C-alpha positions as CSV (number, residue, x, y, z in Angstrom):
1,M,1.5,-20.3,11.6
2,T,0.8,-18.8,15.6
3,A,-3.0,-18.8,15.9
4,E,-2.9,-15.3,15.9
5,R,-1.9,-15.0,12.6
6,R,-4.5,-17.7,11.4
7,T,-7.0,-15.4,12.7
8,R,-5.8,-12.5,10.8
9,A,-5.4,-14.6,7.3
10,R,-9.2,-15.7,8.0
11,E,-10.5,-12.0,8.9
12,W,-8.8,-10.8,5.5
13,T,-9.6,-13.5,3.1
14,G,-13.5,-12.3,2.6
15,A,-14.5,-15.6,2.4
16,E,-16.1,-15.6,5.2
17,K,-19.9,-15.2,6.1
18,P,-20.6,-11.4,4.9
19,Q,-20.8,-8.7,7.9
20,S,-21.1,-5.1,9.2
21,M,-18.0,-3.4,7.7
22,I,-16.7,0.3,7.8
23,V,-15.8,1.2,4.2
24,A,-14.1,4.2,2.5
25,G,-15.8,4.9,-1.2
26,V,-13.2,7.5,-3.0
27,M,-14.6,9.0,-6.6
28,S,-13.2,12.0,-8.4
29,G,-15.2,12.1,-11.3
30,T,-14.8,13.5,-15.2
31,S,-15.6,16.7,-14.4
32,A,-11.9,16.6,-12.7
33,D,-12.7,19.1,-9.6
34,G,-11.6,17.0,-6.9
35,I,-12.1,14.2,-4.8
36,D,-15.1,12.8,-2.6
37,V,-14.8,10.7,0.3
38,A,-17.6,8.4,1.9
39,L,-17.4,6.7,5.0
40,V,-20.0,3.9,5.2
41,R,-21.4,1.4,6.9
42,I,-22.5,-1.5,5.5
43,R,-24.4,-5.1,6.4
44,A,-25.5,-7.9,4.9
45,T,-29.0,-8.3,6.4
46,S,-29.9,-11.2,4.3
47,E,-28.5,-13.3,1.3
48,D,-29.6,-10.9,-1.2
49,A,-30.9,-7.7,1.1
50,L,-27.9,-5.2,2.4
51,Q,-28.3,-2.2,5.1
52,V,-26.4,1.0,3.6
53,K,-25.5,3.6,6.4
54,L,-23.2,6.5,5.2
55,L,-21.6,8.2,8.5
56,A,-19.3,10.5,7.0
57,H,-18.2,12.6,3.7
58,E,-15.8,14.7,3.2
59,G,-14.9,16.8,-0.3
60,F,-11.4,17.9,-1.2
61,P,-11.1,20.4,-4.2
62,F,-7.9,19.1,-6.4
63,S,-5.8,22.1,-6.9
64,R,-5.6,24.3,-10.0
65,A,-2.1,22.5,-11.5
66,M,-3.4,19.2,-10.7
67,R,-7.1,19.3,-12.7
68,D,-5.1,21.1,-15.0
69,A,-3.0,18.2,-15.5
70,V,-5.8,15.7,-15.1
71,L,-7.5,17.7,-18.0
72,K,-4.6,17.6,-20.2
73,A,-4.0,13.8,-19.5
74,M,-7.8,13.1,-20.4
75,N,-8.5,11.8,-23.9
76,A,-5.1,13.4,-25.0
77,E,-3.9,12.8,-28.6
78,S,-0.4,13.2,-27.4
79,I,1.6,13.1,-24.0
80,A,5.0,12.1,-22.5
81,T,5.0,8.6,-20.6
82,A,6.8,10.4,-17.9
83,Q,3.9,12.9,-17.7
84,L,1.2,9.7,-17.1
85,A,3.3,7.9,-14.9
86,R,3.6,11.2,-12.3
87,L,0.0,11.7,-12.7
88,Q,-1.0,7.9,-11.5
89,W,1.7,8.5,-8.4
90,R,0.0,11.4,-7.7
91,L,-3.7,10.5,-7.6
92,G,-2.3,7.9,-5.6
93,I,-0.9,10.1,-3.1
94,A,-4.2,12.5,-3.0
95,Y,-7.1,9.5,-3.1
96,A,-4.1,8.9,0.4
97,E,-4.2,12.2,1.8
98,A,-7.9,12.3,1.4
99,V,-8.7,9.2,3.0
100,Q,-6.1,9.9,5.4
101,K,-8.0,13.1,6.9
102,T,-11.6,11.6,6.3
103,L,-10.7,9.3,9.0
104,K,-8.7,12.1,10.9
105,A,-11.9,14.2,11.0
106,N,-14.0,11.3,11.3
107,P,-12.1,8.6,13.5
108,C,-13.6,4.9,13.0
109,A,-12.0,2.2,12.1
110,A,-12.0,1.6,8.3
111,K,-11.7,-1.7,7.2
112,L,-11.6,-1.5,3.3
113,I,-10.9,1.4,0.5
114,G,-13.0,1.3,-2.1
115,C,-11.2,3.5,-5.2
116,H,-12.5,4.2,-9.0
117,G,-9.5,6.5,-9.6
118,Q,-9.6,9.3,-12.4
119,T,-10.5,8.3,-15.8
120,L,-8.5,9.3,-18.4
121,F,-10.0,7.5,-21.0
122,H,-12.9,5.1,-21.8
123,Q,-14.1,3.2,-24.9
124,A,-16.6,1.6,-24.8
125,E,-17.0,0.1,-28.2
126,A,-14.5,-1.6,-29.8
127,R,-12.2,-0.3,-32.4
128,R,-9.2,-1.5,-34.2
129,F,-5.7,-0.3,-32.6
130,L,-2.1,-2.5,-33.8
131,E,-4.8,-5.0,-36.2
132,R,-7.3,-6.2,-33.4
133,K,-10.6,-4.5,-32.6
134,F,-11.1,-4.1,-28.2
135,A,-12.8,-1.4,-26.1
136,C,-10.8,-0.2,-23.1
137,T,-10.7,1.9,-20.5
138,W,-8.4,3.3,-17.9
139,Q,-9.0,5.1,-14.4
140,A,-5.6,6.2,-12.9
141,G,-4.6,6.4,-9.7
142,E,-2.0,4.4,-8.0
143,A,-4.3,2.3,-5.5
144,A,-0.8,0.6,-3.8
145,V,0.2,4.1,-2.4
146,L,-2.9,4.0,-0.7
147,A,-3.0,0.5,1.1
148,E,0.6,1.2,1.6
149,Q,0.5,4.6,3.4
150,L,-3.2,3.6,4.8
151,R,-2.3,-0.1,5.9
152,I,-5.9,-0.8,5.0
153,P,-6.8,-3.0,1.4
154,V,-8.0,-1.5,-1.7
155,V,-10.1,-2.6,-4.5
156,S,-9.9,-0.3,-7.4
157,N,-9.9,-0.5,-11.4
158,F,-13.6,-1.7,-11.6
159,R,-14.6,-0.9,-15.2
160,P,-12.6,-3.6,-17.3
161,A,-13.7,-6.9,-15.4
162,D,-17.2,-5.7,-17.1
163,V,-15.8,-4.5,-20.3
164,M,-14.1,-7.6,-20.8
165,A,-17.5,-9.8,-20.4
166,G,-18.8,-7.4,-23.3
167,G,-20.2,-4.7,-20.7
168,Q,-19.7,-1.0,-21.9
169,G,-17.9,-0.9,-18.4
170,A,-20.4,1.9,-16.7
171,P,-22.2,2.8,-15.4
172,L,-21.8,1.2,-12.3
173,V,-23.4,3.5,-9.5
174,P,-26.9,1.3,-10.4
175,L,-26.0,-1.7,-8.1
176,A,-26.1,0.9,-4.9
177,D,-29.0,3.0,-7.0
178,Y,-31.3,-0.2,-7.1
179,L,-30.3,-1.3,-3.1
180,C,-30.4,2.1,-1.7
181,F,-33.5,3.4,-3.5
182,R,-36.1,0.6,-5.0
183,D,-39.4,0.9,-3.8
184,A,-42.4,-1.4,-3.9
185,R,-44.9,1.5,-4.8
186,R,-43.2,4.6,-6.3
187,G,-41.1,4.2,-9.2
188,R,-37.8,6.2,-8.8
189,V,-35.2,7.8,-11.3
190,L,-31.7,8.2,-9.9
191,Q,-29.5,10.7,-11.9
192,N,-26.4,11.8,-11.4
193,I,-25.0,15.0,-13.0
194,G,-21.3,14.9,-12.9
195,G,-19.1,15.6,-15.6
196,I,-21.0,13.3,-17.7
197,A,-25.1,12.6,-16.3
198,N,-26.1,9.1,-15.9
199,L,-29.4,7.7,-14.9
200,T,-30.6,4.5,-13.2
201,A,-34.3,3.9,-13.6
202,I,-36.4,1.4,-11.2
203,P,-39.7,0.6,-11.5
204,A,-42.1,0.1,-8.9
205,G,-41.2,-3.2,-7.0
206,A,-38.5,-4.8,-9.8
207,P,-36.2,-7.0,-9.1
208,A,-32.5,-5.9,-10.4
209,S,-32.4,-7.5,-13.9
210,G,-36.0,-4.8,-14.5
211,I,-33.8,-1.6,-13.9
212,L,-32.5,0.6,-16.6
213,A,-29.6,2.7,-16.5
214,F,-27.4,4.6,-19.1
215,D,-25.3,7.8,-19.6
216,T,-27.8,10.3,-21.1
217,G,-25.2,12.6,-22.1
218,P,-23.2,15.7,-21.0
219,G,-23.6,16.7,-16.9
220,N,-21.8,19.4,-16.2
221,M,-18.6,18.9,-18.5
222,V,-19.8,21.6,-21.6
223,M,-20.8,23.9,-18.7
224,D,-17.6,24.0,-16.8
225,A,-15.7,24.1,-20.2
226,L,-17.6,27.3,-21.4
227,A,-17.5,28.8,-18.0
228,Q,-13.9,28.2,-18.1
229,R,-13.1,29.2,-21.5
230,L,-15.4,32.5,-21.5
231,F,-15.8,33.7,-17.4
232,G,-12.1,32.2,-15.6
233,R,-14.1,30.1,-13.6
234,R,-13.3,26.3,-12.5
235,Y,-18.0,25.8,-13.1
236,D,-20.9,28.1,-13.1
237,A,-21.6,28.5,-9.3
238,H,-25.3,27.8,-8.6
239,G,-26.2,28.5,-12.4
240,Q,-25.5,32.2,-11.5
241,I,-24.2,32.7,-15.1
242,S,-26.5,30.9,-17.3
243,A,-29.6,32.4,-15.4
244,R,-28.2,36.0,-16.9
245,G,-28.0,34.3,-20.6
246,A,-30.9,33.2,-23.4
247,V,-30.6,30.1,-24.7
248,I,-30.3,29.8,-28.1
249,A,-33.2,26.8,-28.8
250,E,-31.9,26.5,-32.4
251,V,-28.7,25.2,-31.4
252,V,-30.4,22.9,-28.6
253,R,-32.4,21.6,-31.2
254,E,-29.9,20.8,-33.5
255,A,-27.1,19.3,-30.8
256,I,-30.1,17.1,-29.2
257,D,-30.4,15.4,-33.0
258,A,-27.4,14.3,-32.3
259,K,-26.7,9.9,-33.0
260,F,-25.8,9.7,-29.4
261,F,-29.2,10.7,-27.7
262,R,-31.1,8.4,-30.3
263,R,-28.7,5.4,-29.4
264,Q,-30.5,2.5,-27.2
265,A,-29.5,1.5,-24.1
266,P,-26.6,0.6,-23.1
267,K,-24.2,3.3,-23.3
268,S,-21.9,5.1,-22.1
269,A,-19.9,8.4,-22.6
270,G,-16.8,10.4,-21.7
271,R,-14.9,13.4,-22.3
272,E,-14.4,11.9,-25.7
273,E,-17.9,12.4,-26.9
274,F,-18.0,15.9,-25.1
275,G,-15.0,17.1,-23.8
276,R,-12.9,20.0,-25.5
277,E,-13.6,19.1,-29.3
278,Y,-17.1,18.7,-28.4
279,S,-17.2,22.0,-26.2
280,E,-15.1,23.9,-28.6
281,A,-17.5,22.9,-31.6
282,F,-21.0,23.8,-29.1
283,L,-19.7,27.5,-28.5
284,A,-19.1,27.7,-32.7
285,M,-22.8,26.4,-32.9
286,C,-23.6,29.4,-30.6
287,R,-22.0,32.5,-32.2
288,R,-23.1,31.7,-35.4
289,H,-26.2,33.1,-32.9
290,S,-25.2,35.1,-30.6
291,R,-21.9,36.9,-29.1
292,L,-23.5,36.8,-25.9
293,N,-20.9,34.5,-23.0
294,A,-24.1,34.2,-21.2
295,D,-25.7,33.1,-24.3
296,A,-23.6,30.2,-24.4
297,V,-23.4,28.6,-21.2
298,A,-27.0,29.1,-20.6
299,T,-27.3,27.2,-23.9
300,A,-25.3,24.3,-22.3
301,T,-27.0,24.5,-19.2
302,A,-30.3,23.8,-21.7
303,L,-28.8,20.8,-23.8
304,T,-27.9,19.0,-20.5
305,A,-31.5,19.2,-19.6
306,H,-32.9,18.6,-22.6
307,S,-30.9,15.6,-23.0
308,I,-32.0,13.9,-20.0
309,G,-35.6,14.8,-20.4
310,E,-35.3,13.3,-24.0
311,A,-33.8,10.5,-22.6
312,Y,-36.6,10.2,-20.4
313,R,-39.4,10.5,-22.8
314,R,-37.7,7.8,-25.3
315,F,-36.6,5.5,-23.3
316,V,-37.5,5.3,-19.8
317,G,-41.2,6.7,-19.3
318,P,-42.6,4.2,-21.3
319,R,-41.1,1.3,-18.8
320,M,-42.5,2.8,-15.3
321,K,-44.9,0.9,-13.8
322,S,-46.6,3.5,-11.9
323,T,-47.4,7.2,-12.6
324,A,-46.1,8.3,-9.3
325,V,-42.1,8.3,-10.3
326,D,-39.4,10.3,-8.3
327,Y,-36.8,11.5,-10.4
328,V,-33.7,11.7,-7.6
329,V,-30.6,14.4,-8.4
330,S,-27.4,13.8,-6.8
331,G,-23.8,15.2,-8.6
332,G,-22.7,18.3,-8.6
333,G,-25.5,19.6,-11.0
334,A,-28.0,19.4,-8.2
335,R,-26.5,23.0,-6.8
336,N,-27.1,24.3,-10.1
337,E,-30.8,26.1,-9.4
338,T,-30.7,27.3,-12.8
339,L,-30.2,23.7,-14.2
340,M,-33.0,22.2,-11.6
341,R,-35.3,24.5,-13.0
342,M,-34.9,23.5,-16.5
343,L,-35.2,20.1,-15.3
344,C,-38.4,20.9,-13.6
345,E,-39.9,22.2,-16.6
346,Q,-38.7,19.0,-18.9
347,L,-39.9,16.2,-16.4
348,E,-42.8,17.3,-14.3
349,P,-45.1,17.6,-17.1
350,M,-43.8,14.0,-17.8
351,G,-45.2,13.3,-14.1
352,C,-42.4,13.3,-12.2
353,K,-41.7,14.2,-8.9
354,L,-38.2,16.3,-9.0
355,T,-36.2,16.0,-5.6
356,T,-32.6,15.9,-4.3
357,S,-30.4,12.6,-3.0
358,D,-30.1,15.0,0.1
359,A,-33.8,15.4,0.5
360,M,-33.4,11.3,0.6
361,G,-30.8,11.0,3.6
362,F,-27.9,10.7,0.5
363,P,-26.1,14.1,-0.1
364,A,-26.0,15.0,-3.4
365,E,-21.6,14.8,-3.6
366,A,-21.9,11.8,-1.9
367,K,-23.6,9.5,-3.8
368,E,-21.0,7.8,-6.0
369,A,-18.3,7.9,-3.3
370,M,-21.2,5.8,-1.7
371,A,-21.1,3.4,-4.3
372,F,-18.0,2.7,-4.8
373,A,-17.8,1.4,-1.2
374,L,-20.5,-0.7,-1.8
375,L,-19.0,-2.2,-4.7
376,A,-15.5,-2.5,-3.4
377,W,-17.7,-4.3,-0.4
378,Q,-19.0,-7.1,-2.9
379,T,-15.6,-7.4,-4.1
380,W,-14.2,-8.3,-0.8
381,H,-17.2,-11.0,-0.1
382,H,-16.8,-12.3,-3.7
383,R,-19.9,-11.2,-4.7
384,P,-20.5,-9.6,-8.3
385,G,-21.1,-5.9,-9.1
386,N,-22.5,-4.9,-12.5
387,L,-25.7,-5.7,-13.4
388,P,-25.4,-6.7,-16.7
389,A,-29.5,-5.2,-17.5
390,A,-27.5,-1.5,-17.1
391,T,-24.0,-2.2,-18.4
392,G,-24.4,-4.6,-21.5
393,A,-22.2,-7.5,-20.0
394,R,-22.9,-10.9,-21.0
395,R,-22.8,-12.2,-16.9
396,A,-22.6,-10.8,-13.7
397,V,-18.7,-10.3,-12.6
398,I,-16.9,-9.6,-9.7
399,L,-15.3,-6.3,-10.1
400,G,-12.1,-5.0,-9.4
401,Q,-8.5,-5.5,-8.4
402,V,-7.6,-6.0,-4.6
403,N,-4.4,-4.4,-3.2
404,Y,-3.6,-6.5,0.8
405,V,-1.6,-5.0,3.1
């Protein structure tokens, strides 16, 4: 082996002392609205401290055909194997194109890619199949496509290692939340509102083992489904539809009494709980009280706000050490003005100061992509990426699979 090749081998093993690295994080969430790419510089400042800096963020909406294909594949009772195989590869191509365009618009030497993939199925609890009980999860998108087309190593398929360690495979963002947002004097709750809503609660001065994280319930998922079904729109932009409607309080009270909202953490959710079947049943509940379409969307928006408020009231508030709590919202839901107003009504009476991640230097749409850049960095340097306090795993584990180049 030549000296040049030996140097290159050492560079890519990940076994050397952690150093500064630019990583591209790629995320497409359960809303299936598109791809977010974040370019992040990550540097280890000590054994247990990282410096994380966002260099650039770009968003790429899915075409209507792509979004329809993804939504049809999610939690499908029956779908052709050929369609799933083609979707696996087509998503890989889409991710590669998104990263390529991001690097072209923001030239930098990215050394690694962390690609979450598109969740098509997530069963966090063990269920019987072919004479065995087990949990399982599937994030689609062929990582080999990115690695070969971009000639950059790719870490993907993050969730299975946590599931096999007894965890829910979600949420995985809490490690990034903890590293980027912890504060010695103020408690902080990081609330992401994508298709599913999830939070990370960090008491003031708490160690990583002292955080609480879980999915709170539907984020934009039910709102988006009703906006598309009733108004032909992909989502309720800025909450304009819900602002015209009246919340049906009886429906919110009935919906919020479901077992999921009362269950203790750890817990995670997906379209299996709050997807198309749930949206149809929710609309039927609304129709018993009102025939106005805007009322149904307003009520779905209120369900998201109330479920987040209930999660704080029941599970989070009693564990926060400080009365000073910053409630930081990210994800597409942070752009929904009606939802944000409803969240203020829910949270501010409990002492929470509502803000968005933008105000703290992290664009709302970029935070999850940044998180998977960080998780890829952890994997590359042989470091665990899950927090057992968040997922319920028996131990911290190294996440993901690596495609080398």
